[in-house]
Backbone of each chain as nested JSON, in Angstrom:
{
  "chains": [
    {"id": "A", "residues": [
      {"number": 1, "name": "UNK", "atoms": {"N": [120.225, 15.525, 230.759], "CA": [119.407, 14.758, 231.706], "C": [117.975, 14.725, 231.195]}},
      {"number": 2, "name": "UNK", "atoms": {"N": [117.377, 13.54, 231.212], "CA": [116.014, 13.453, 230.701], "C": [115.021, 13.857, 231.783]}},
      {"number": 3, "name": "UNK", "atoms": {"N": [113.989, 14.543, 231.364], "CA": [112.954, 14.96, 232.301], "C": [111.851, 13.913, 232.342]}},
      {"number": 4, "name": "UNK", "atoms": {"N": [111.101, 13.942, 233.439], "CA": [109.931, 13.071, 233.507], "C": [108.715, 13.919, 233.809]}},
      {"number": 5, "name": "UNK", "atoms": {"N": [107.68, 13.763, 233.014], "CA": [106.449, 14.499, 233.239], "C": [105.341, 13.567, 233.697]}},
      {"number": 6, "name": "UNK", "atoms": {"N": [104.391, 14.125, 234.389], "CA": [103.292, 13.328, 234.929], "C": [101.961, 13.855, 234.412]}},
      {"number": 7, "name": "UNK", "atoms": {"N": [101.119, 12.91, 233.984], "CA": [99.757, 13.228, 233.543], "C": [98.791, 12.634, 234.567]}},
      {"number": 8, "name": "UNK", "atoms": {"N": [97.949, 13.463, 235.165], "CA": [96.92, 12.961, 236.076], "C": [95.611, 12.819, 235.309]}},
      {"number": 9, "name": "UNK", "atoms": {"N": [95.082, 11.605, 235.26], "CA": [93.875, 11.345, 234.479], "C": [92.629, 11.682, 235.304]}},
      {"number": 10, "name": "UNK", "atoms": {"N": [91.796, 12.534, 234.744], "CA": [90.56, 12.932, 235.42], "C": [89.373, 12.775, 234.493]}},
      {"number": 11, "name": "UNK", "atoms": {"N": [88.519, 13.786, 234.438], "CA": [87.233, 13.654, 233.746], "C": [87.242, 14.087, 232.281]}},
      {"number": 12, "name": "UNK", "atoms": {"N": [88.366, 14.582, 231.782], "CA": [88.387, 15.004, 230.37], "C": [88.294, 13.795, 229.441]}},
      {"number": 13, "name": "UNK", "atoms": {"N": [87.961, 14.022, 228.162], "CA": [87.909, 12.899, 227.218], "C": [89.282, 12.237, 227.059]}},
      {"number": 14, "name": "UNK", "atoms": {"N": [89.241, 10.942, 226.783], "CA": [90.468, 10.137, 226.639], "C": [91.473, 10.781, 225.691]}},
      {"number": 15, "name": "UNK", "atoms": {"N": [90.981, 11.244, 224.529], "CA": [91.914, 11.737, 223.513], "C": [92.609, 13.031, 223.926]}},
      {"number": 16, "name": "UNK", "atoms": {"N": [92.021, 13.794, 224.85], "CA": [92.725, 14.986, 225.355], "C": [94.043, 14.591, 226.02]}},
      {"number": 17, "name": "UNK", "atoms": {"N": [93.993, 13.516, 226.814], "CA": [95.198, 13.067, 227.513], "C": [96.206, 12.47, 226.532]}},
      {"number": 18, "name": "UNK", "atoms": {"N": [95.704, 11.705, 225.557], "CA": [96.6, 11.134, 224.549], "C": [97.344, 12.251, 223.824]}},
      {"number": 19, "name": "UNK", "atoms": {"N": [96.603, 13.278, 223.43], "CA": [97.213, 14.406, 222.722], "C": [98.262, 15.091, 223.597]}},
      {"number": 20, "name": "UNK", "atoms": {"N": [97.974, 15.244, 224.873], "CA": [98.936, 15.881, 225.785], "C": [100.224, 15.063, 225.871]}},
      {"number": 21, "name": "UNK", "atoms": {"N": [100.085, 13.736, 225.917], "CA": [101.27, 12.876, 226.019], "C": [102.076, 12.91, 224.722]}},
      {"number": 22, "name": "UNK", "atoms": {"N": [101.388, 12.802, 223.599], "CA": [102.083, 12.817, 222.302], "C": [102.838, 14.13, 222.138]}},
      {"number": 23, "name": "UNK", "atoms": {"N": [102.207, 15.225, 222.532], "CA": [102.842, 16.549, 222.44], "C": [104.108, 16.594, 223.289]}},
      {"number": 24, "name": "UNK", "atoms": {"N": [104.021, 16.054, 224.509], "CA": [105.197, 16.067, 225.39], "C": [106.321, 15.187, 224.829]}},
      {"number": 25, "name": "UNK", "atoms": {"N": [105.954, 14.033, 224.269], "CA": [106.989, 13.153, 223.709], "C": [107.672, 13.808, 222.509]}},
      {"number": 26, "name": "UNK", "atoms": {"N": [106.983, 14.727, 221.841], "CA": [107.604, 15.418, 220.713], "C": [108.642, 16.434, 221.161]}},
      {"number": 27, "name": "UNK", "atoms": {"N": [108.663, 16.704, 222.474], "CA": [109.721, 17.531, 223.062], "C": [110.941, 16.626, 223.271]}},
      {"number": 28, "name": "UNK", "atoms": {"N": [112.036, 16.963, 222.644], "CA": [113.196, 16.067, 222.646], "C": [113.718, 15.753, 224.044]}},
      {"number": 29, "name": "UNK", "atoms": {"N": [113.443, 16.621, 225.013], "CA": [113.987, 16.423, 226.36], "C": [113.16, 15.452, 227.195]}},
      {"number": 30, "name": "UNK", "atoms": {"N": [111.983, 15.088, 226.715], "CA": [111.094, 14.253, 227.537], "C": [111.079, 12.825, 227.0]}},
      {"number": 31, "name": "UNK", "atoms": {"N": [111.618, 11.893, 227.803], "CA": [111.691, 10.493, 227.398], "C": [110.763, 9.591, 228.198]}},
      {"number": 32, "name": "UNK", "atoms": {"N": [110.317, 10.094, 229.356], "CA": [109.481, 9.247, 230.216], "C": [108.29, 10.072, 230.679]}},
      {"number": 33, "name": "UNK", "atoms": {"N": [107.112, 9.444, 230.603], "CA": [105.903, 10.114, 231.083], "C": [105.173, 9.16, 232.012]}},
      {"number": 34, "name": "UNK", "atoms": {"N": [104.789, 9.681, 233.189], "CA": [104.025, 8.89, 234.15], "C": [102.554, 9.235, 233.994]}},
      {"number": 35, "name": "UNK", "atoms": {"N": [101.728, 8.199, 233.795], "CA": [100.278, 8.37, 233.704], "C": [99.707, 7.869, 235.025]}},
      {"number": 36, "name": "UNK", "atoms": {"N": [99.042, 8.758, 235.783], "CA": [98.524, 8.382, 237.098], "C": [97.012, 8.545, 237.143]}},
      {"number": 37, "name": "UNK", "atoms": {"N": [96.343, 7.603, 237.804], "CA": [94.886, 7.674, 237.93], "C": [94.454, 6.971, 239.203]}},
      {"number": 38, "name": "UNK", "atoms": {"N": [93.263, 7.347, 239.676], "CA": [92.677, 6.714, 240.859], "C": [91.249, 6.283, 240.553]}},
      {"number": 39, "name": "UNK", "atoms": {"N": [90.808, 5.24, 241.264], "CA": [89.405, 4.833, 241.185], "C": [88.963, 4.493, 239.775]}},
      {"number": 40, "name": "UNK", "atoms": {"N": [87.782, 4.992, 239.398], "CA": [87.22, 4.608, 238.092], "C": [88.029, 5.15, 236.916]}},
      {"number": 41, "name": "UNK", "atoms": {"N": [88.886, 6.133, 237.153], "CA": [89.707, 6.679, 236.065], "C": [90.833, 5.721, 235.67]}},
      {"number": 42, "name": "UNK", "atoms": {"N": [91.035, 4.637, 236.443], "CA": [92.101, 3.679, 236.126], "C": [91.88, 3.065, 234.745]}},
      {"number": 43, "name": "UNK", "atoms": {"N": [90.628, 2.699, 234.421], "CA": [90.344, 2.122, 233.101], "C": [90.712, 3.097, 231.994]}},
      {"number": 44, "name": "UNK", "atoms": {"N": [90.401, 4.381, 232.223], "CA": [90.714, 5.392, 231.208], "C": [92.23, 5.544, 231.053]}},
      {"number": 45, "name": "UNK", "atoms": {"N": [92.972, 5.442, 232.156], "CA": [94.429, 5.555, 232.092], "C": [95.016, 4.441, 231.227]}},
      {"number": 46, "name": "UNK", "atoms": {"N": [94.46, 3.231, 231.343], "CA": [94.944, 2.109, 230.525], "C": [94.613, 2.356, 229.057]}},
      {"number": 47, "name": "UNK", "atoms": {"N": [93.395, 2.855, 228.778], "CA": [93.046, 3.22, 227.396], "C": [94.045, 4.239, 226.836]}},
      {"number": 48, "name": "UNK", "atoms": {"N": [94.34, 5.263, 227.61], "CA": [95.249, 6.336, 227.176], "C": [96.63, 5.768, 226.862]}},
      {"number": 49, "name": "UNK", "atoms": {"N": [97.134, 4.924, 227.745], "CA": [98.455, 4.335, 227.549], "C": [98.486, 3.454, 226.301]}},
      {"number": 50, "name": "UNK", "atoms": {"N": [97.466, 2.613, 226.141], "CA": [97.43, 1.687, 225.004], "C": [97.274, 2.436, 223.675]}},
      {"number": 51, "name": "UNK", "atoms": {"N": [96.407, 3.447, 223.643], "CA": [96.207, 4.21, 222.402], "C": [97.488, 4.957, 222.038]}},
      {"number": 52, "name": "UNK", "atoms": {"N": [98.121, 5.566, 223.041], "CA": [99.37, 6.297, 222.777], "C": [100.426, 5.358, 222.201]}},
      {"number": 53, "name": "UNK", "atoms": {"N": [100.582, 4.213, 222.851], "CA": [101.64, 3.268, 222.474], "C": [101.354, 2.616, 221.111]}},
      {"number": 54, "name": "UNK", "atoms": {"N": [100.106, 2.246, 220.865], "CA": [99.791, 1.485, 219.651], "C": [99.591, 2.367, 218.422]}},
      {"number": 55, "name": "UNK", "atoms": {"N": [99.092, 3.578, 218.611], "CA": [98.709, 4.379, 217.441], "C": [99.602, 5.585, 217.188]}},
      {"number": 56, "name": "UNK", "atoms": {"N": [100.239, 6.142, 218.236], "CA": [100.916, 7.423, 218.045], "C": [102.417, 7.389, 218.334]}},
      {"number": 57, "name": "UNK", "atoms": {"N": [102.854, 6.61, 219.307], "CA": [104.288, 6.591, 219.67], "C": [104.724, 5.121, 219.726]}},
      {"number": 58, "name": "UNK", "atoms": {"N": [104.83, 4.527, 218.52], "CA": [105.081, 3.079, 218.472], "C": [106.425, 2.69, 219.084]}},
      {"number": 59, "name": "UNK", "atoms": {"N": [107.333, 3.647, 219.221], "CA": [108.623, 3.343, 219.842], "C": [108.526, 3.285, 221.368]}},
      {"number": 60, "name": "UNK", "atoms": {"N": [107.381, 3.622, 221.941], "CA": [107.239, 3.648, 223.398], "C": [106.973, 2.253, 223.959]}},
      {"number": 61, "name": "UNK", "atoms": {"N": [107.423, 2.041, 225.201], "CA": [107.111, 0.788, 225.885], "C": [106.836, 1.109, 227.356]}},
      {"number": 62, "name": "UNK", "atoms": {"N": [106.277, 0.116, 228.059], "CA": [105.99, 0.316, 229.476], "C": [107.238, 0.03, 230.287]}},
      {"number": 63, "name": "UNK", "atoms": {"N": [107.744, 1.047, 230.957], "CA": [108.905, 0.826, 231.822], "C": [108.463, 0.154, 233.114]}},
      {"number": 64, "name": "UNK", "atoms": {"N": [107.325, 0.582, 233.652], "CA": [106.785, -0.057, 234.848], "C": [105.303, 0.251, 234.969]}},
      {"number": 65, "name": "UNK", "atoms": {"N": [104.604, -0.644, 235.658], "CA": [103.18, -0.465, 235.951], "C": [103.013, -0.798, 237.422]}},
      {"number": 66, "name": "UNK", "atoms": {"N": [102.553, 0.183, 238.212], "CA": [102.427, -0.052, 239.65], "C": [100.995, 0.184, 240.114]}},
      {"number": 67, "name": "UNK", "atoms": {"N": [100.538, -0.678, 240.998], "CA": [99.226, -0.514, 241.619], "C": [99.439, -0.166, 243.081]}},
      {"number": 68, "name": "UNK", "atoms": {"N": [98.541, 0.641, 243.627], "CA": [98.673, 1.025, 245.027], "C": [97.289, 1.371, 245.586]}},
      {"number": 69, "name": "UNK", "atoms": {"N": [97.231, 1.586, 246.892], "CA": [95.995, 2.02, 247.534], "C": [96.281, 3.313, 248.277]}},
      {"number": 70, "name": "UNK", "atoms": {"N": [95.468, 4.329, 248.041], "CA": [95.647, 5.606, 248.713], "C": [94.467, 5.856, 249.649]}},
      {"number": 71, "name": "UNK", "atoms": {"N": [94.751, 6.549, 250.747], "CA": [93.703, 6.879, 251.706], "C": [93.28, 8.322, 251.468]}},
      {"number": 72, "name": "UNK", "atoms": {"N": [92.004, 8.51, 251.141], "CA": [91.474, 9.856, 250.918], "C": [90.672, 10.285, 252.129]}},
      {"number": 73, "name": "UNK", "atoms": {"N": [90.877, 11.53, 252.555], "CA": [90.094, 12.059, 253.671], "C": [88.844, 12.716, 253.109]}},
      {"number": 74, "name": "UNK", "atoms": {"N": [87.684, 12.123, 253.38], "CA": [86.433, 12.693, 252.88], "C": [85.584, 13.234, 254.014]}},
      {"number": 75, "name": "UNK", "atoms": {"N": [84.4, 13.74, 253.655], "CA": [83.495, 14.297, 254.67], "C": [83.064, 13.232, 255.675]}},
      {"number": 76, "name": "UNK", "atoms": {"N": [82.964, 11.991, 255.201], "CA": [82.507, 10.9, 256.058], "C": [83.678, 10.082, 256.591]}},
      {"number": 77, "name": "UNK", "atoms": {"N": [84.853, 10.7, 256.744], "CA": [86.023, 9.995, 257.238], "C": [86.865, 9.468, 256.104]}},
      {"number": 78, "name": "UNK", "atoms": {"N": [87.977, 8.767, 256.438], "CA": [88.895, 8.294, 255.4], "C": [88.297, 7.152, 254.59]}},
      {"number": 79, "name": "UNK", "atoms": {"N": [88.657, 7.083, 253.309], "CA": [88.252, 5.953, 252.482], "C": [89.428, 5.544, 251.609]}},
      {"number": 80, "name": "UNK", "atoms": {"N": [89.46, 4.267, 251.262], "CA": [90.546, 3.739, 250.436], "C": [90.18, 3.833, 248.964]}},
      {"number": 81, "name": "UNK", "atoms": {"N": [91.153, 4.187, 248.131], "CA": [90.923, 4.182, 246.687], "C": [92.165, 3.594, 246.012]}},
      {"number": 82, "name": "UNK", "atoms": {"N": [91.932, 2.748, 245.022], "CA": [93.047, 2.146, 244.286], "C": [93.634, 3.161, 243.317]}},
      {"number": 83, "name": "UNK", "atoms": {"N": [94.92, 2.975, 242.994], "CA": [95.561, 3.867, 242.037], "C": [96.486, 3.068, 241.128]}},
      {"number": 84, "name": "UNK", "atoms": {"N": [96.789, 3.661, 239.975], "CA": [97.73, 3.049, 239.04], "C": [98.736, 4.11, 238.602]}},
      {"number": 85, "name": "UNK", "atoms": {"N": [99.969, 3.673, 238.388], "CA": [100.991, 4.545, 237.798], "C": [101.645, 3.777, 236.664]}},
      {"number": 86, "name": "UNK", "atoms": {"N": [101.467, 4.284, 235.458], "CA": [102.028, 3.649, 234.26], "C": [103.147, 4.55, 233.751]}},
      {"number": 87, "name": "UNK", "atoms": {"N": [104.381, 4.017, 233.706], "CA": [105.499, 4.803, 233.172], "C": [105.716, 4.378, 231.723]}},
      {"number": 88, "name": "UNK", "atoms": {"N": [105.527, 5.352, 230.839], "CA": [105.707, 5.11, 229.409], "C": [107.041, 5.73, 229.018]}},
      {"number": 89, "name": "UNK", "atoms": {"N": [107.893, 4.921, 228.38], "CA": [109.222, 5.412, 227.994], "C": [109.371, 5.372, 226.486]}},
      {"number": 90, "name": "UNK", "atoms": {"N": [109.918, 6.446, 225.942], "CA": [110.098, 6.569, 224.496], "C": [111.395, 5.902, 224.094]}}
    ]},
    {"id": "B", "residues": [
      {"number": 1, "name": "UNK", "atoms": {"N": [103.845, -29.661, 241.165], "CA": [103.725, -28.552, 240.223], "C": [102.626, -27.614, 240.686]}},
      {"number": 2, "name": "UNK", "atoms": {"N": [102.892, -26.329, 240.667], "CA": [101.868, -25.388, 241.124], "C": [100.893, -25.08, 239.987]}},
      {"number": 3, "name": "UNK", "atoms": {"N": [99.643, -24.963, 240.344], "CA": [98.62, -24.648, 239.356], "C": [98.42, -23.14, 239.275]}},
      {"number": 4, "name": "UNK", "atoms": {"N": [97.883, -22.707, 238.149], "CA": [97.528, -21.293, 238.039], "C": [96.064, -21.195, 237.646]}},
      {"number": 5, "name": "UNK", "atoms": {"N": [95.335, -20.39, 238.394], "CA": [93.926, -20.187, 238.084], "C": [93.692, -18.773, 237.581]}},
      {"number": 6, "name": "UNK", "atoms": {"N": [92.636, -18.62, 236.829], "CA": [92.319, -17.313, 236.256], "C": [90.933, -16.858, 236.697]}},
      {"number": 7, "name": "UNK", "atoms": {"N": [90.867, -15.593, 237.1], "CA": [89.596, -14.966, 237.468], "C": [89.282, -13.912, 236.416]}},
      {"number": 8, "name": "UNK", "atoms": {"N": [88.123, -14.024, 235.761], "CA": [87.693, -12.997, 234.81], "C": [86.741, -12.045, 235.526]}},
      {"number": 9, "name": "UNK", "atoms": {"N": [87.094, -10.775, 235.555], "CA": [86.289, -9.791, 236.29], "C": [85.16, -9.28, 235.399]}},
      {"number": 10, "name": "UNK", "atoms": {"N": [83.941, -9.404, 235.912], "CA": [82.767, -8.936, 235.175], "C": [81.911, -8.038, 236.037]}},
      {"number": 11, "name": "UNK", "atoms": {"N": [80.597, -8.284, 236.045], "CA": [79.664, -7.351, 236.669], "C": [79.322, -7.671, 238.121]}},
      {"number": 12, "name": "UNK", "atoms": {"N": [79.852, -8.762, 238.662], "CA": [79.537, -9.081, 240.065], "C": [80.185, -8.067, 241.009]}},
      {"number": 13, "name": "UNK", "atoms": {"N": [79.716, -8.014, 242.257], "CA": [80.344, -7.096, 243.22], "C": [81.81, -7.449, 243.468]}},
      {"number": 14, "name": "UNK", "atoms": {"N": [82.6, -6.424, 243.746], "CA": [84.041, -6.578, 243.961], "C": [84.362, -7.695, 244.954]}},
      {"number": 15, "name": "UNK", "atoms": {"N": [83.627, -7.723, 246.093], "CA": [83.993, -8.669, 247.146], "C": [83.731, -10.122, 246.742]}},
      {"number": 16, "name": "UNK", "atoms": {"N": [82.828, -10.361, 245.781], "CA": [82.641, -11.733, 245.293], "C": [83.944, -12.272, 244.697]}},
      {"number": 17, "name": "UNK", "atoms": {"N": [84.617, -11.432, 243.926], "CA": [85.872, -11.859, 243.289], "C": [86.986, -12.012, 244.324]}},
      {"number": 18, "name": "UNK", "atoms": {"N": [87.036, -11.088, 245.28], "CA": [88.046, -11.191, 246.345], "C": [87.879, -12.516, 247.08]}},
      {"number": 19, "name": "UNK", "atoms": {"N": [86.636, -12.835, 247.427], "CA": [86.367, -14.083, 248.149], "C": [86.786, -15.293, 247.317]}},
      {"number": 20, "name": "UNK", "atoms": {"N": [86.514, -15.246, 246.012], "CA": [86.892, -16.371, 245.138], "C": [88.417, -16.553, 245.13]}},
      {"number": 21, "name": "UNK", "atoms": {"N": [89.152, -15.451, 245.091], "CA": [90.619, -15.529, 245.059], "C": [91.16, -16.038, 246.394]}},
      {"number": 22, "name": "UNK", "atoms": {"N": [90.641, -15.501, 247.497], "CA": [91.109, -15.93, 248.818], "C": [90.844, -17.426, 249.004]}},
      {"number": 23, "name": "UNK", "atoms": {"N": [89.69, -17.885, 248.556], "CA": [89.342, -19.308, 248.66], "C": [90.335, -20.152, 247.863]}},
      {"number": 24, "name": "UNK", "atoms": {"N": [90.675, -19.698, 246.661], "CA": [91.61, -20.47, 245.842], "C": [93.01, -20.477, 246.458]}},
      {"number": 25, "name": "UNK", "atoms": {"N": [93.432, -19.354, 247.024], "CA": [94.761, -19.316, 247.647], "C": [94.813, -20.229, 248.872]}},
      {"number": 26, "name": "UNK", "atoms": {"N": [93.678, -20.497, 249.482], "CA": [93.662, -21.411, 250.628], "C": [93.833, -22.862, 250.208]}},
      {"number": 27, "name": "UNK", "atoms": {"N": [93.731, -23.116, 248.913], "CA": [94.058, -24.427, 248.351], "C": [95.579, -24.483, 248.214]}},
      {"number": 28, "name": "UNK", "atoms": {"N": [96.187, -25.451, 248.888], "CA": [97.654, -25.482, 248.956], "C": [98.312, -25.59, 247.585]}},
      {"number": 29, "name": "UNK", "atoms": {"N": [97.594, -26.113, 246.583], "CA": [98.2, -26.324, 245.27], "C": [98.212, -25.063, 244.409]}},
      {"number": 30, "name": "UNK", "atoms": {"N": [97.511, -24.022, 244.841], "CA": [97.391, -22.831, 244.0], "C": [98.258, -21.703, 244.557]}},
      {"number": 31, "name": "UNK", "atoms": {"N": [99.309, -21.352, 243.813], "CA": [100.238, -20.302, 244.247], "C": [100.137, -19.033, 243.416]}},
      {"number": 32, "name": "UNK", "atoms": {"N": [99.518, -19.144, 242.228], "CA": [99.448, -17.986, 241.333], "C": [98.033, -17.871, 240.798]}},
      {"number": 33, "name": "UNK", "atoms": {"N": [97.518, -16.648, 240.831], "CA": [96.188, -16.404, 240.282], "C": [96.276, -15.219, 239.329]}},
      {"number": 34, "name": "UNK", "atoms": {"N": [95.714, -15.401, 238.128], "CA": [95.666, -14.318, 237.139], "C": [94.303, -13.648, 237.223]}},
      {"number": 35, "name": "UNK", "atoms": {"N": [94.306, -12.321, 237.402], "CA": [93.079, -11.536, 237.416], "C": [93.023, -10.806, 236.084]}},
      {"number": 36, "name": "UNK", "atoms": {"N": [91.974, -11.091, 235.285], "CA": [91.873, -10.488, 233.952], "C": [90.607, -9.656, 233.834]}},
      {"number": 37, "name": "UNK", "atoms": {"N": [90.717, -8.523, 233.161], "CA": [89.552, -7.66, 232.961], "C": [89.727, -6.856, 231.682]}},
      {"number": 38, "name": "UNK", "atoms": {"N": [88.595, -6.413, 231.147], "CA": [88.592, -5.57, 229.952], "C": [87.742, -4.321, 230.196]}},
      {"number": 39, "name": "UNK", "atoms": {"N": [88.098, -3.251, 229.483], "CA": [87.267, -2.045, 229.499], "C": [87.073, -1.48, 230.896]}},
      {"number": 40, "name": "UNK", "atoms": {"N": [85.825, -1.105, 231.211], "CA": [85.56, -0.437, 232.486], "C": [85.785, -1.341, 233.693]}},
      {"number": 41, "name": "UNK", "atoms": {"N": [85.84, -2.659, 233.475], "CA": [86.085, -3.578, 234.589], "C": [87.545, -3.548, 235.056]}},
      {"number": 42, "name": "UNK", "atoms": {"N": [88.416, -2.852, 234.321], "CA": [89.833, -2.778, 234.703], "C": [89.985, -2.132, 236.082]}},
      {"number": 43, "name": "UNK", "atoms": {"N": [89.249, -1.053, 236.343], "CA": [89.327, -0.403, 237.657], "C": [88.94, -1.374, 238.764]}},
      {"number": 44, "name": "UNK", "atoms": {"N": [87.899, -2.172, 238.498], "CA": [87.455, -3.136, 239.505], "C": [88.522, -4.212, 239.73]}},
      {"number": 45, "name": "UNK", "atoms": {"N": [89.201, -4.625, 238.664], "CA": [90.256, -5.633, 238.8], "C": [91.376, -5.131, 239.712]}},
      {"number": 46, "name": "UNK", "atoms": {"N": [91.718, -3.837, 239.587], "CA": [92.76, -3.261, 240.442], "C": [92.275, -3.221, 241.898]}},
      {"number": 47, "name": "UNK", "atoms": {"N": [91.011, -2.838, 242.101], "CA": [90.442, -2.876, 243.46], "C": [90.543, -4.285, 244.049]}},
      {"number": 48, "name": "UNK", "atoms": {"N": [90.156, -5.279, 243.263], "CA": [90.158, -6.67, 243.721], "C": [91.576, -7.104, 244.113]}},
      {"number": 49, "name": "UNK", "atoms": {"N": [92.539, -6.781, 243.27], "CA": [93.928, -7.166, 243.541], "C": [94.444, -6.48, 244.807]}},
      {"number": 50, "name": "UNK", "atoms": {"N": [94.188, -5.182, 244.926], "CA": [94.692, -4.421, 246.082], "C": [94.036, -4.88, 247.385]}},
      {"number": 51, "name": "UNK", "atoms": {"N": [92.721, -5.116, 247.363], "CA": [92.02, -5.555, 248.583], "C": [92.519, -6.941, 248.999]}},
      {"number": 52, "name": "UNK", "atoms": {"N": [92.672, -7.833, 248.011], "CA": [93.155, -9.182, 248.322], "C": [94.537, -9.112, 248.961]}},
      {"number": 53, "name": "UNK", "atoms": {"N": [95.425, -8.335, 248.343], "CA": [96.821, -8.266, 248.784], "C": [96.953, -7.552, 250.134]}},
      {"number": 54, "name": "UNK", "atoms": {"N": [96.204, -6.48, 250.338], "CA": [96.386, -5.673, 251.554], "C": [95.608, -6.198, 252.751]}},
      {"number": 55, "name": "UNK", "atoms": {"N": [94.46, -6.837, 252.513], "CA": [93.597, -7.193, 253.642], "C": [93.509, -8.685, 253.918]}},
      {"number": 56, "name": "UNK", "atoms": {"N": [93.703, -9.533, 252.904], "CA": [93.406, -10.951, 253.098], "C": [94.593, -11.881, 252.885]}},
      {"number": 57, "name": "UNK", "atoms": {"N": [95.48, -11.577, 251.946], "CA": [96.617, -12.477, 251.654], "C": [97.885, -11.617, 251.657]}},
      {"number": 58, "name": "UNK", "atoms": {"N": [98.296, -11.204, 252.875], "CA": [99.4, -10.248, 252.968], "C": [100.72, -10.803, 252.417]}},
      {"number": 59, "name": "UNK", "atoms": {"N": [100.81, -12.118, 252.3], "CA": [102.035, -12.706, 251.749], "C": [102.073, -12.626, 250.224]}},
      {"number": 60, "name": "UNK", "atoms": {"N": [100.991, -12.17, 249.605], "CA": [100.941, -12.124, 248.137], "C": [101.65, -10.88, 247.594]}},
      {"number": 61, "name": "UNK", "atoms": {"N": [102.176, -11.019, 246.379], "CA": [102.768, -9.869, 245.69], "C": [102.431, -9.969, 244.203]}},
      {"number": 62, "name": "UNK", "atoms": {"N": [102.654, -8.863, 243.496], "CA": [102.376, -8.851, 242.064], "C": [103.564, -9.432, 241.317]}},
      {"number": 63, "name": "UNK", "atoms": {"N": [103.344, -10.557, 240.653], "CA": [104.422, -11.136, 239.854], "C": [104.569, -10.353, 238.552]}},
      {"number": 64, "name": "UNK", "atoms": {"N": [103.437, -9.976, 237.952], "CA": [103.486, -9.156, 236.736], "C": [102.158, -8.45, 236.538]}},
      {"number": 65, "name": "UNK", "atoms": {"N": [102.222, -7.33, 235.837], "CA": [101.02, -6.574, 235.465], "C": [101.18, -6.236, 233.995]}},
      {"number": 66, "name": "UNK", "atoms": {"N": [100.23, -6.722, 233.163], "CA": [100.347, -6.491, 231.725], "C": [99.115, -5.775, 231.195]}},
      {"number": 67, "name": "UNK", "atoms": {"N": [99.355, -4.826, 230.306], "CA": [98.266, -4.138, 229.612], "C": [98.284, -4.569, 228.158]}},
      {"number": 68, "name": "UNK", "atoms": {"N": [97.093, -4.64, 227.559], "CA": [97.018, -5.042, 226.16], "C": [95.764, -4.432, 225.536]}},
      {"number": 69, "name": "UNK", "atoms": {"N": [95.64, -4.596, 224.225], "CA": [94.436, -4.154, 223.517], "C": [93.879, -5.35, 222.763]}},
      {"number": 70, "name": "UNK", "atoms": {"N": [92.586, -5.614, 222.946], "CA": [91.948, -6.733, 222.261], "C": [90.931, -6.191, 221.267]}},
      {"number": 71, "name": "UNK", "atoms": {"N": [90.748, -6.924, 220.183], "CA": [89.774, -6.534, 219.17], "C": [88.522, -7.375, 219.363]}},
      {"number": 72, "name": "UNK", "atoms": {"N": [87.41, -6.711, 219.635], "CA": [86.137, -7.41, 219.817], "C": [85.303, -7.259, 218.554]}},
      {"number": 73, "name": "UNK", "atoms": {"N": [84.684, -8.358, 218.123], "CA": [83.795, -8.294, 216.965], "C": [82.384, -7.999, 217.463]}},
      {"number": 74, "name": "UNK", "atoms": {"N": [81.884, -6.824, 217.151], "CA": [80.543, -6.452, 217.594], "C": [79.591, -6.35, 216.423]}},
      {"number": 75, "name": "UNK", "atoms": {"N": [78.324, -5.988, 216.715], "CA": [77.314, -5.865, 215.657], "C": [77.699, -4.787, 214.655]}},
      {"number": 76, "name": "UNK", "atoms": {"N": [78.413, -3.753, 215.133], "CA": [78.782, -2.648, 214.263], "C": [80.23, -2.767, 213.789]}},
      {"number": 77, "name": "UNK", "atoms": {"N": [80.744, -3.995, 213.7], "CA": [82.118, -4.186, 213.257], "C": [83.056, -4.294, 214.439]}},
      {"number": 78, "name": "UNK", "atoms": {"N": [84.36, -4.46, 214.15], "CA": [85.33, -4.66, 215.231], "C": [85.571, -3.381, 216.031]}},
      {"number": 79, "name": "UNK", "atoms": {"N": [85.832, -3.534, 217.318], "CA": [86.2, -2.375, 218.143], "C": [87.327, -2.795, 219.073]}},
      {"number": 80, "name": "UNK", "atoms": {"N": [88.151, -1.826, 219.448], "CA": [89.279, -2.097, 220.332], "C": [88.87, -1.904, 221.782]}},
      {"number": 81, "name": "UNK", "atoms": {"N": [89.356, -2.787, 222.648], "CA": [89.107, -2.607, 224.078], "C": [90.406, -2.927, 224.829]}},
      {"number": 82, "name": "UNK", "atoms": {"N": [90.725, -2.097, 225.811], "CA": [91.932, -2.326, 226.605], "C": [91.702, -3.465, 227.59]}},
      {"number": 83, "name": "UNK", "atoms": {"N": [92.793, -4.129, 227.972], "CA": [92.677, -5.211, 228.95], "C": [93.854, -5.165, 229.923]}},
      {"number": 84, "name": "UNK", "atoms": {"N": [93.653, -5.798, 231.073], "CA": [94.724, -5.899, 232.065], "C": [94.815, -7.344, 232.528]}},
      {"number": 85, "name": "UNK", "atoms": {"N": [96.031, -7.79, 232.815], "CA": [96.24, -9.103, 233.428], "C": [97.181, -8.893, 234.614]}},
      {"number": 86, "name": "UNK", "atoms": {"N": [96.654, -9.159, 235.798], "CA": [97.438, -9.004, 237.035], "C": [97.715, -10.402, 237.583]}},
      {"number": 87, "name": "UNK", "atoms": {"N": [98.997, -10.767, 237.69], "CA": [99.334, -12.073, 238.261], "C": [99.706, -11.855, 239.734]}},
      {"number": 88, "name": "UNK", "atoms": {"N": [98.906, -12.488, 240.583], "CA": [99.124, -12.379, 242.032], "C": [99.742, -13.702, 242.467]}},
      {"number": 89, "name": "UNK", "atoms": {"N": [100.886, -13.601, 243.168], "CA": [101.576, -14.806, 243.605], "C": [101.652, -14.844, 245.113]}},
      {"number": 90, "name": "UNK", "atoms": {"N": [101.354, -16.023, 245.662], "CA": [101.347, -16.199, 247.125], "C": [102.764, -16.511, 247.597]}}
    ]}
  ]
}
């Protein structure tokens, strides 16, 4: 059975996430990786996916790309933030 | 025949683009709108698509979401930039 791992994109440099994904794909049991991001990190998630696919794991393709809106509870009440989930399959 | 219009997301406020899309969807001949963005504007493009779909044009859905990498010729030579194309269909 193939496992699926998830990478949450935050404030680290882009290449840290790319390296984490490439490392996981080198594990024979991992065929699908979900890259998730919210708000301004969405642009970085797309960079990570494109760099991984074009430069390091050329056999990978996008299984699905989903956009959504999440409600975050903050100090000043709830606020909406956009999110992306990119499923990369080897 | 249905027309397709394209919105290029740049530095204007998010709601300017939402308003432009809602206005175009109110034109009976326009059923599909492509929202395109590059680099850091990708996050804003997702915000625009989600706000339009959730708050203003509830009948709309995502026909396709594509990620790509474009090569820009700059003063310091070519550089790669990620891009997104979100097709919103009424």
